[in-house]
C-alpha positions, -999 to +999 in steps of 0.1 A: -202+285-398-228+277-425-265+282-420-269+244-426-244+237-398-262+262-375-295+245-382-281+210-375-265+223-343-298+238-332-316+205-340-289+186-320-294+209-291-332+205-293-329+167-295-305+167-266-328+189-244-303+217-242-320+250-234-316+282-254-296+297-225-268+273-234-254+296-260-253+326-236-238+306-207-210+291-228-207+310-261-173+297-270-185+262-266-216+270-286-195+282-315-176+249-315-204+224-310-204+213-346-169+198-340-182+175-313-197+140-315-230+133-298-212+118-268-190+148-265-221+171-267-236+151-238-204+157-217-205+194-226-242+196-216-233+179-182-205+204-176-226+234-183-255+222-162-231+215-133-218+251-134-186+244-152-191+266-183-159+286-173-138+258-187-148+269-222-142+307-216-109+309-234-115+285-262-105+296-297-128+300-326-136+270-349-106+262-371-081+270-344-069+244-318-095+219-330-074+189-321-068+203-286-106+207-282-111+170-290-083+162-266-101+181-239-132+159-243-110+128-243-097+138-209-132+146-196-145+113-208-117+095-189-124+115-157-161+108-161-158+070-167-132+063-140-152+078-111-182+059-097-212+080-107-192+101-131-181+137-129-216+149-120-214+128-088-178+140-082-188+177-084-219+172-062-199+154-035-172+180-037-197+208-030-210+190+000-176+183+015-163+218+007-193+233+025-186+211+055-150+221+054-157+258+053-182+254+082-156+234+102-180+205+105-166+176+126-169+143+106-172+124+139-199+146+154-223+125+174-199+095+176-184+081+208-151+062+205-143+029+222-118+001+218-130-026+193-126-063+197-096-080+180-069-105+183-035-097+200-008-122+191+026-130+207+052-141+183+062-178+186+037-190+212+013-219+206-016-197+195+006-178+170+019-211+155-016-225+152-028-193+135+002-194+111-006-230+101-042-221+095-032-190+075-010-210+052-039-233+044-060-202+036-034-188+013-045-208-017-079-192-013-065-157-012-060-130-038-032-104-031-036-068-041-005-045-040-012-008-039+018+006-058+010+039-074+039+059-061+074+069-072+103+070-048+110+108-051+101+114-015+128+088-006+154+105-028+151+076-053+141+083-089+127+048-096+095+032-087+093+023-050+087-015-056+120-017-075+140-004-046+161-031-028+144-040+005+179-048+018+214-046+002+229-079+014+211-097-014+198-067-033+163-082-036+137-055-044+104-051-026+084-065-055+107-095-059+104-101-021+066-099-023+063-122-052+087-148-038+067-147-005+034-153-024+050-182-043+062-197-011+027-194+003+013-210-028+036-239-026+032-245+011-006-241+009-007-266-020+012-292+000-012-289+029-042-293+005-034-330-001-007-322-027-028-298-047-001-278-064-022-265-093-035-235-074-020-202-087-025-173-062-035-142-081-016-109-076-031-075-087-009-044-087-026-011-087-004+013-107-007+050-117+004+070-148+037+075-130+044+038-123+024+016-148+049+013-176+079+009-153+062-017-132+053-037-163+089-034-175+103-045-141+081-077-142+088-085-178+126-080-176+127-103-145+104-130-158+078-120-133+102-131-105+090-167-110+053-161-112+033-171-143+025-139-162-012-148-162-011-147-124-004-109-124-028-082-134-020-045-135-049-021-129-040+016-136-055+042-113-067+074-130-064+108-114-094+131-105-102+166-114-088+195-093-111+222-078-106+259-077-130+271-051-158+262-027-183+260-056-162+231-069-154+248-102-130+226-121-094+240-122-080+246-157-042+241-163-026+276-163-005+268-194-031+248-213-066+261-216-078+227-230-067+207-200-082+202-165-058+200-136-057+165-120-042+150-089-041+115-074-074+105-057-058+082-031-053+044-027-091+040-019-095+038-057-083+002-055-119-009-045-136+007-076-109-006-099-113-042-086-151-039-089-151-025-124-124-050-136-146-080-130-118-098-112-138-102-080-164-123-097-137-144-114-121-150-080-154-158-064-162-183-091-128-199-087-135-206-050-114-178-035-124-165+000-101-136+008-086-105-007-055-092+010-044-056+005-008-045+011+014-015+004+046-010-015+076-007+009+071-027+041+099-054+041+085-072+071+049-076+061+049-113+049+063-124+083+029-114+097+005-124+069+002-162+076-010-156+112-033-127+102-049-149+076-054-176+102-071-151+125-095-140+097-105-176+091-109-185+128-128-153+137-147-152+104-139-115+100-154-097+071-126-071+076-094-077+094-069-049+098-033-059+105-022-036+133+008-029+157+009-015+192+010+023+191+021+048+217-005+074+227-005+104+203+020+085+180+016+097+144-002+066+132-040+061+130-058+040+156-084+013+150-115+025+167-151+015+173-174+045+168-209+045+181-233+072+170-261+087+191-286+072+167-272+037+173-250+034+142-216+017+148-185+012+127-150+000+133-125+021+113-091+038+113-092+073+130-062+094+122-040+102+152-047+140+150-084+133+152-084+105+178-071+126+208-096+155+204-124+130+197-117+112+230-115+145+249-148+157+234-166+125+245-158+124+282-122+111+282-105+141+298-070+128+293-075+120+256-054+094+239-032+080+267-012+048+273-028+020+295-010-004+319+007-020+289+026+012+281+007+015+248-026+031+237-055+007+239-063+017+203-041-005+179-020+013+153-033+009+118-007-001+092-030-002+061-028-039+054-063-053+051-078-088+047-114-088+034-137-117+030-146-119-007-183-127-006-194-098+017-169-076-001-186-082-034-220-076-019-209-042-005-192-031-037-223-041-057-242-015-036-215+012-038-199+006-071-166+006-052-170+042-041-152+050-008-162+078+016-141+108+006-127+138+023-113+172+011-084+191+026-082+226+010-054+249+020-073+283+025-056+316+019-070+331+051-096+327+079-125+336+056-121+303+039-133+318+006-103+310-016-076+284-018-038+288-019-038+262-047-064+239-063-076+209-042-094+176-049-113+149-033-093+121-017-101+086-005-083+060+015-083+022+012-088+017+049-120+037+049-139+009+032-156-002+065-174+032+068-203+021+047-206-014+062-237-024+082-234-028+120-237-066+115-204-067+096-177-085+115-148-060+116-118-067+138-080-065+139-049-085+145-021-069+165+015-081+162+047-066+174+060-038+152+094-055+150+077-084+132+052-066+110+059-029+103+090-011+089+078+011+060+103+029+039+089+064+030+112+092+043+144+106+027+176+108+047+172+145+055+136+142+068+145+110+087+174+127+105+150+153+118+127+127+135+128+131+173+150+105+190+132+073+199+106+077+171+108+055+140+127+069+110+108+050+084+137+054+060+156+031+037+183+029+065+158+019+093+138-004+069+168-025+061+180-027+097+145-037+107+147-067+084+180-079+101+166-072+135+134-093+128+154-122+113+178-122+143+150-121+168+132-150+150+164-171+150+169-163+187+133-175+194+141-206+173+169-215+197+200-199+182+223-176+202+224-144+182+247-116+194+232-083+205+233-054+181+257-024+181+246+012+175+258+030+144+249+062+127+242+063+090+228+095+072+224+111+107+202+082+119+212+062+150+202+026+143+208-008+158+229-031+136+221-067+141+238-096+123+228-094+086+207-126+084+184-130+054+167-159+037+144-166+008+107-170+019+106-207+009+132-214+036+114-198+065+078-190+057+065-197+092+081-198+126+074-235+130+093-242+098+123-221+109+124-237+143+125-271+126+156-261+106+176-246+135+191-275+155+215-279+184+236-251+196+239-224+169+257-191+175+259-160+153+282-131+160+272-095+156+295-089+126+282-119+108+262-121+076+241-152+066+221-157+034+201-188+028+187-195-007+171-229-006+142-247+009+159-276+028+189-260+045+194-270+081+216-253+107+231-278+131+255-267+159+267-239+136+291-213+149+292-183+125+316-155+128+319-140+093+299-146+061+280-177+051+262-179+018+241-211+009+224-214-024+207-247-031+181-260-056+148-272-041+157-309-042+190-304-024+191-311+013+220-292+029+232-295+065+255-268+078+276-277+108+307-266+126+326-234+128+326-208+100+350-180+105+363-154+080+370-117+075+334-112+064+316-081+050+319-046+065+294-018+064+311+014+052+296+049+057+289+069+025+279+105+020+242+110+010+253+138-012+279+119-031+264+117-066+290+091-077+272+065-055+240+048-067+208+063-053+197+031-036+229+031-015+231+068-009+196+069+007+209+042+032+241+059+041+262+027+038+276+002+014+289-033+019+326-040+015+327-078+007+361-089+020+357-126+025+330-152+027+322-189+026+299-196-003+283-230-011+262-235-043+243-267-049+228-270-084+219-308-083+195-328-061+210-348-033+221-346+004+250-324+013+269-314+044+289-282+050+316-288+076+343-262+073 
């Protein structure tokens, strides 16, 4: 290095307030400072001052790996800008949380749990129907946010999870189903608003490095499943730095000395992404009132959303958690009110493995137990949230979107001095209420699990190990849950639907109901479905029915086989009489048979389409199907 360069570097250090000890604490960095821009020198200064000089220990001399060195600061800049408060805040928080973890500090110390106030709904009764109608009205004032940062590897599926078929009768994927449901809400809400059909409900999808490109390609190749491209925004979640020890020293990649290890931070990042994007202000200025968060593989969710939105409006909840009944000690978090000894209160999700010991430690000797209903009094959290936009913006303006974090290091031994592998801070979307003031109106809406909750997250081998009677949460059980819910809804609407039979697929014993499915615009609410099922309708167990069309009416229909109706919006179709054919049969397939597509293997069955009655109506008019 020339004397002129050394002098300029010294001048730079002096101007930037870097002490003379800088060279001794990070000599390799000091040698390379002349390669760095002023912004990169600021980042280097921050790292050294935060005790991270070790990341430069193995840097090469100037003239070697110079591009890799610039790449290192590109990564540091991203890590710094994507975290509220920057890397300095991340490291400080990590040291505090790691110290608490080592000391075994209880995050709920001083808090007493109790059951919060909320709304418990019964599907199909007058209150439920009224909430559904109210919720449809509110839909045009709602923005939907899909948290979809994960791949399907845990499922045994190599694609992105939102591309996976929710059910194989129609082959509709989760993202397609979600978008068609939002479009149906958009249309119905516009009709109720005195014919205002101009509203376009926004959809945000939080992606990750793993899913961003493939999600964009899925949308583009399918013409956004009917949405206007301008309605959909993708926000990519960045990862956070990994930590090597209790001092929160940043972990360097073993095979690349110019790269910091990173891992996902958790779906709680969705709040900071929305805040920094500016979308919340855009929505507020456009007159929106609600932000609804949902996750990527729950095929039942939109059956519950209209009523839950209605509850939010009626109860004026700032935060409304959609919940299901949970059995005591079931592996699902419980919505809980926590009251601190100093008077602070909050209503949040408490993980199942924390709820029972917390209850026992605060005078409830039996811990988490079922009450007279046969369920725990603490509703089961399913991570679907409805937030009121105005108070949400106020809170995020204070926090920058930062969510209370936790750390879960895997220690090598009881001394808790070293980790088995690097760790990182994590945050969860549902922990948003932790920073809210006691005046915030935080509640929940409980609906039956058969209507609202059938996540797809376990591969066949893991699902087969689930104790009998517990939910499998697999592609097999998720698909069967859709048929069950649709069958029960039709029964409630007055149809006679045959009871299911029990079959085993991929080692999972499931109830197989008639395979009934419909597009959301046919049956968005229960009142709408009830209006379209008339007279004496019967559906046998072996039957399959698919309805694609808004105005399709079932009148004294007897179905024993397969019926497929596909009609344009301006076609009114009445289906009457007896439909009988050889139908479609579910055939077992081997999970390990590589010749079968993954989306079928993970279910353990395929459909053999033998015979069906199919009617397609491409022109407006009134039609009648009378076999």
